[in-house]
Structures are given as C-alpha cells and as structure tokens.
N, C-alpha and C positions, 0 to 999 in steps of 0.2 A: 761433461754432460752429453755432448753429441755422441761421443764414443759409446757411452752407456746406452744411449737411445738406440743405437744399432744393436749393441750386444743384447739387449733386452728381448730382441726378436728371436735370438737363438738360445739363450740360457736363462734359467730362473734365478741366477745368483751373481753377484759381482765380488770380485776381490779388489779392494782399494789399496793399491800398491803405493808404498812410499816412494819407490823410484819413479813411478808413473806420475804421482801427484807432484813431486818436486820438479819434474820435467815439464808438466804441462801447465801447472799453476804459477810457478816461479820462472821457468826457463833455467833451472839450475840443476847441478848434479845431486845425487842422493848422498850428501855428506853432512846432514844435520841441519838444513836450513828450514825445515818445516816448523811452523808454529801451530800449536795445538787448536787455537780458535779457527784458523783456516781450515784444518782437516775437519773439524766439527761442523763448520758451516757447509762444507762440501757434502758431508754425509747427510746433513739435514736436507739439502736440495736433492739428493739422490732418494732419500726416503719419500719425499713428497711426490716425486715424479714416478717412482716405482714402489708403491705400497706394499706389493706382494713378494718382492725379490728379497733373497737373502743377501746381507751385506756383511762381509768379513773384512775388518779394517786393520791395516798395519799401523800401529802406534809407535813403531820404532822402539826406543828404550823407555817409553813412557814419558818422554820429554824431560828426561833427567831425574827429576825429583819424584819419589815414591808417592807423596801426597798428591802431586800433579797427576800422576798416572791414574791414581784412584779417582780423582775428580773427573778426568777425561772418560774413563770407563763408565762411571755413573751417568755422565751426560750422554754418551753414545748409546747406553742401553735405554735410557729414556727416549732417545731419538728413534730407537727401533733397530739399531744394528744388531746383527745376529752373533757377532763375535769379534775378538780382537786377537792380534798377535803381539806378544811382548817379548822383545829380545834381551840378551844379557850383555850387549855390547856397552862400552863406555866411550865418552867423547874423547877425541873427535871420532865420530861414528861413520860407517861406510856401507855401501850396498852390501848385502850378504854374499854377493858373488864377486866382490872386489877384493884386491889385496890390501894388506895393512890393517886388518881389523884388530881391535883391542877389546878385551872382554873384562867384565867385572869379576871380582873374586866370587866364587860360587855362593858362598854364604850371603854376601851382600845382595846378590840377585834373588836368591831364594826368599829373602826377607821382603823385597819389593813384590815379588810374585805373590807371596802370601797375602800381603796387604791388598793387592788387586783382587785376588780371589775372594778375599772377605768382603770386598766392597760391591762385588756384582751380585745380581739375584739369579737370573737364568741365562745370562749370556755366556757363550762358549769362550773360553780362554785357551789360546794356543801358546805354550811355553816354548820358546825358541832359543837355541844356543847357536852362537856364531864361532865356536871353538874351531880351530884348524889343526891342532896337533892331535894325533890319532888317539892316544890314551885319554886326553882330556875330552875329546868328543864322546867317548864311551862313558867316562866317568859322568860327565854332565847329563848326557841323555838319560842314564840310569837314575840319576838324582831327580830330574824333572819328572820321570815316570812315577816316582814315589809321591809326588805332590797331588793336590786336587785338581791340577790342570786337566783340561778335557783332552787335549791333543799335544803331541810333541813334534817339534820341527827341528832338524838339523840343517841349517841353511848352508848352501854351497857344498853339499856332500858330493864327492868326486867320482864315485864309481858305484856300480851295481854291487860289488862286494861289500862296500861300506854301508849301503842301504841294508844289506842282509845283517851286517854286524849290529847296527843300530836296532833293527827289528828285534833281534835276539835279546839285547840288553834291556829294552823297554817293556818286555813282557806282553801283556794284553792291551796296554795303552794305545789308542789310536795314533798312527803315524801320518804326518803330512809331508808331501813333497813339493818343493817350490821349483817351478820351471820358468826359465827366461832365456830367451834367445841369446846365444853367445856367452852364456854363464858357465860357471865351473862344473855344473851337474850334467850327466849324460842326458841326451834327448831320448825319452822313453814314452811308449804309448801307454794308454790307460790299462790295456790288457797286461802289458808288461809289468806295470807298477802293481796291479792287483796280485800277480803271481809273486811279487817280492814282498807282499804283505803291507803294501801302502794302502791307507784307507781314504785319504783325501789328497787331491792334486789341486794346486792353484797355479795360474798362469799370470805372470806379473805384468807383462807389457805387450801382449800380441796386438792390441789395437794401436798403441802408441807407435810401435815400430812399423806396423803396416801403413799407418798414416804418414809417417816420415817418408817412406818410399813414394807413396802416392802423391803427396804434396810436391816433393822434388820433381817427380815425373810430370805433374800438371804444369808446373811453372817452367819446366824445360820445354814442353810442348808449346806453351803459350809464346815463348820466344821463337821457336821454330816456325810457327804459324803466323808470324808477323802480328801478334796481338789478336788474332781472331779466336774467339771462344769456340769450344766443341759444341756440337749440335746436341742440346739436352733432350731432343725428341728422339734420339736414337736409343735402341735398346741397350740397357745397362748404364746409360749416362744419368747423372743427377743434376737436376736444376732446381730452380726456386720452388717449383711445385712439389717435387718429390721431397725436398728438404722440409717444407712446411708441413706436409702431410705426416712426416715422421715426428716432427717436434710437437704438433698439435696433440699427439697421443699423451704427452707428458702432462698436458693440461687436464685432459679428460679421463685419463686412466683411473685416477682415484675417485672419480665420480661414477664409474662403471658405465660410461657412454663414450662413444667416438664421435667427434664432430667433423664434419667434411671440411676440407681445405677450401679456402676462399681466395685462391690465387689464381 
C-alpha cells in the first residue's frame, strides 16, 4: 500500500503483480504460495484508497480450480478491479520469467478461460500463455486470440523477433507485454513496443526492486553513521511528516477532500 501510495502520484493505474505480492505480503518467491482471499483483501484495500485508479490483477492460474477462478473474478469485479490475467500454467507454477514452467493441456486451459469469461460482466480478461517451445507459443497465442478474451499475453517472450511473430498470429487482438527487471524479455521503451504492435505494457516490480536497493542502502548508511538518522529536513529526504502527508491522502481521496497532516 505504501508503494501504491507513491505510484498513485505518477500513474492512473496499478498492476497487482503475483511476484510482487508474494514477495511483499509473504516474503516468499512466486511459486504458488498466494491464497486468493489474501489477494482479494489487498485489492479491496487498494480500491478503497484509490477509487479512481485502474487495477489489473494477476490471478496466476485462477488458484488451480476453474470454479475458484470464477469466484475470484466475480469477487474482484464487485470490488472494482478493472481486469485480471489468467495463465495456462499447472502446479507447481513459477514466475513467468523463471525456468521450469509447466503448462496445462491447451483444451483444459481454454475450458477454464471460457468459464472465467462467462462469469465476468465488464471486466477485462487477459489470456496468458507461459509456453516456452516456439511452435507451442504460436499455437497457443493463435488459440487465445480466437477466444473472447480481451487481450493476449505471451509471458517471458525472449526477443523482438518473437514479439513480431506473436503479433502476426493473433491478428487484431490487443497484445500485452510484461516487463520485469532481470527477466527473460528484452528491455524496450514504450515507443519501441508501439512500433512492434504492442497495445499494453505492464511493469511487474519496479517499486519492489527500487525499495530493495533503497532499504539496503539506508540500513548500510545507518551502520556507517554510528546509528545517526539522516536529516529529514534536507531536500529529498523523507521523514514522519512527509510520510504522514502521503498516507493521509488514502483516507481522504475517496471523500474528495485532502486533510492537512497533523504531525
């Protein structure tokens, strides 16, 4: 929520990343630990604090069972989420940019996807494949484009050439590209992605990884300074006053007013 509070000052929408949620909520890697009630509760907190922001939520494999996936999608839509991403992995699942991913038979995934599509009202559904073998990537991307899913994502796509190939086989269906630092996919600008025919770009963990470096640096500095805290009055430094002013917006934003900090 703190990261989201900062991000809200820069963007009008959030991607709720499975990798980021597993790391920040549980302190665990993205290998299937997320419980759907935890994700739903987090999205509810986001929606309350940020009533006007778009929320695209990674629901992994729909938490295994198709009926559970439909239930989660309906609950998220009632909460006010803008969209979900549903992948074709089977357990044990992995981050889309990790090695060792396993995928469901295409027909089994398409059945689950169709149930999810039938259970939503207006929510955007992104159909995601985690296939890694080249012919299977194209076969699945083409099949997903034929469904009523709103957007197609091939996660962990490894090159510009393969983005072009996917763009070709999915026709006019919108294409999403997932960027994560150190991942399998090339680092591309929004202008470059637009030229490749990509319609949507999501950034999975920019706040998480930035916080990692900043926290590590702050604690190292604290050791070096013999336990003396930095001067929060200096330009660019954050202290209790600045943090409180930021967080108070989460109380007042949905009332249409801003209350002054009392620190």
